[in-house]
N, C-alpha and C positions, 0 to 999 in steps of 0.2 A: 627649666631651660627650654628655650625656643628652638625647635628643629627647623632648619632652613627649608623653604618650600621646594627647592630643587632636589634636596635629599629625599624628601617625601615622594616627589614625583618619580625619581629614579628607582626608589625602593619598590613602589607600587608597580612601576613598569616592569621591573625584574620579576616581581611576584607573578604578574599576569603572563609573562613569557614562560615562566616555569610551569604554571598551570596549563597553559595552552599546549606547550610541547609535551607535557605528561599525557594529556588527553589524546593528542595526535599519535604519540608513541604507543599508547595502550591500544588504540584502534588499529594502527599499523601492525602491531605485534600479533593481535588476535587474527586479523585477516591473513597476515603472512604465514602464521603457523598453520591455519586451515589450508591455505593454498599449498604450502610445502608438504603437508601430509596427504592432500587429496589430488593434486594435479598429476602425480605419477600414475594414478589409476584411471585418469580420463583419457580414453582412447576412442577411436572411431567405433570399435565394437561395443564399448561401454555406452556410448551415446545412442547408437542406432539399433541395438539388438534388444530383444525382449527379456524381461527378468526370468530367471530360472532359480529353482531351489529356494523359494521364498525370498528371493533377492540376494542370496549369498553368492550367486553366480549369474552370468549373463549381464545384461545392460539395464538401462533405465528409460528406454524409448517411450513406453506407455506412461511412465511416471511424469516425464517432461510434458507430454501432450496433455495429460490429465490436469497438470498444474496450469498450463496455459488456458485450457478450456474454463477452469474454475475462476481464475483471477480476471480474465477478460469478461466473462459473464457477470461477475460481481461488479466490476467497474461500469459496465454498460447499464446495469440496473441502478447503481448508486449515483452515478453522475447526474442524470436529469433530475432525480429527486433532490439531491443535495444542492446543485446549482439553482434549481428552480425555487427551493426554499429560501436560499440566500437572496435571490432577486426579489422575492416577495417581501422579505424582511427589510431590505434596504430601499427599494423603489416604490412599493405599492402599499405601504402601511406606515403609520406613525408609531412612535414608541408608546406602548400600552401594556396592559397586563397580558395580552395575548402574545406579544413578541417576547415578553419576559418569560412566559411559560415555555415557549418554543425553545428559547436559548437555554433555559434551565434544563429542559428535557434533553437537549443535545449534549450539554455538559455532563449530565448524569449518564447518558449512554457512553460517552467517552471514558468514564471512570469505571464502567462495569468490567470485571475480569472476563477474559475471552472464554473461559470454560463455562461461564453462565450463558453466554451467547450460544455456545455449543449445546448445552442442555435445553435451552429454549428451542433452538433449531431442531433438535432431535424430537422433542415433544410435539412441536407445532408442524414442522415441515415433513419430518420423516414419518411420524405416527398419525397425527390428526389429519393432515392433508393427503397422506398416503404416497408421498414422493419417494419413500424408501431412502436408503443410503445411495446418494446419487450426486452427480454434478450439479443438478438443479438445487437440491437441498443445501449443498455446500456453498454455492454461489449466492443464494438468497441470504444465508446466514452471514457470509462475509460482507455482503452489501449493507446489511444493518450495522455491522461493525465499522464500515467505512464512512457511513453517513455523517457522523459528528465531525470528522476531519475535513470532509469536503464542504460541509455547511460553514464551518467557522473560517476556514481559509478563504473560501469564496466571498463570504461576507466582508472580511477585512479587505480583500482585494477590491471589491465593488466600492467600499467606502473610501478607498484611496484615490479614486477618480475625482478630480476637482469638481466642485459644485458648479463652477463657471461653465464647464462643458455642457452640463445639463441645461443651464439657462440659455446658452447660445443656441442649443438644439431647439428649445421651445420657441425662441425668438425667430428662428427660421421656419417655423410652422410644422415641426415634426411632432408626431404623436408620442405619447409616453413609451409605447412599445418600440417605435422606430428609434427613439433616443436610446433605449436600453440595448436594442439589438445592434445598432450601428456605431454607437459612441461609447457606452459604458462597458459593454462586454469586451470589445477589442482592447480598451484601455486596461481592463482588469484581467485580461487573459493570462499573463504570466503567473499571477497569484492563483488563479483557478487551476491552471495546469500543475502548479506546485502541489496543490491539495490532491489532485487526482493521482499524481505520481506517488505521493506519500501513502495514499490509500492502496495503490497498486503494490507498493513495497510491503505494506503491512499484510495485505492479503496473501502475498507469496510466502511470507515467512511465518504465517499462522499455523499452529499445530493443533491446539486443544479443540478449537471450534470445528475444525475440519474432521477430526477423528470421529466425532459424534454425528456428523451429517453426511460426509462423503464416504466414510468407511475407511477401513484399514486393509481390506482384502487386496492383495497384490494382483492386478489384472494380468492375464496372459495374452491380452490383445489390446489394440488401440481402441479407446472409447469411441463409440459411433453415434451416441445420442445423449441428450441431457439426463436420461434416466439411468445411465450406466454408473456403476460405482467406480471410484478412482482412488489412487493413493498419490498424494502430492509429494513434492520433493522434501518439504519439511517433515512430513509424517514418515516418509521412507527413511530419511536420515535418523529420525528419532527411534524408529523400530529397530533398524540395524544396529544403532549404537547401544541400545539398552537391552535388546533381546536376541540380537544376532550372535552367532558364534565368533570365535577369534578370527577365523579366516574371512569373515564378512566385514571386518573393520576397515580394510582399504577401500571397499566400495561405499562404506558409510562416509568416509572422509571425501571420497570422490564426489558423492552426492552433495555434501556440504560445500565443496569447492564450486560446483556448478551453480548452486543456489547463491553463493556470494557473488560470483561473476555475473549472474543474470540480473541481480539487483543493481550491480554497478553499471551494467550496460543500459538498463532501463533509465536510470537517473541521468547518465551522460547523454543518451539519445534524446530524452525529453528536454534537457537543457539546451542542446544544440538546435532542436526543432523550434523551441520557444524563441530563441534569439533570431533565427532565420525568419520566423513569422513576424516578429517585431520590426525587423529591418524593412518589411514591405510597407509599414505604416509611418515610417520616419520621413 
């Protein structure tokens, strides 16, 4: 019996709607539950005071600043390395065994569990280089984790720029670097920014790698140098949720709510800035 094409179309369309709404509802349910449990604990004192009693009392001011220091440092290290690698692969070399090895290594790095990065960071940065548990060790480890994301997204963004743009640049007498800097990178900027934002979000939400490199000791003061040990928001939530007493649970959910809202603000801000930047080149 032949099924009418319109019936197949409507059936698949309904199936896709159900799948999409289920995914959105699941995400909204998780985020809503975390915010419902955590927002009542988010007060000015919670945000701007220092932790007390191993985090069961007081606020998370030093935890927030420590998180910002680590993720910003990680992105500052990973961005030039990742974008530079993508530019080399797309603009300065032809397809060969070298490019295949670089891409294969990048894909392998993307599939390595974060705890392996943490163990490597602990052995190499903390012990071998003597950086100890510190912002520097955590940032360098997170930068290694972020490299595959930035490289692959930047490479795809650079390849999306039409080849005719490059040919016109050469026809007007531009050098290869002038073409890359003034034509290709502005055209690929949305994709590059997307990769950086994804790396930023992953760095902020990472726990296992940071525990082994930045430490878990709750600081009683604001970090003042890259050599200071810190506890990030994700690690703070994990420790309070798994090892804290019952009275520490509201602060654990409050920390989780701040983490969710921070990732949301980062993504929305990046999206807004990206479109404002693109409007200048239209």
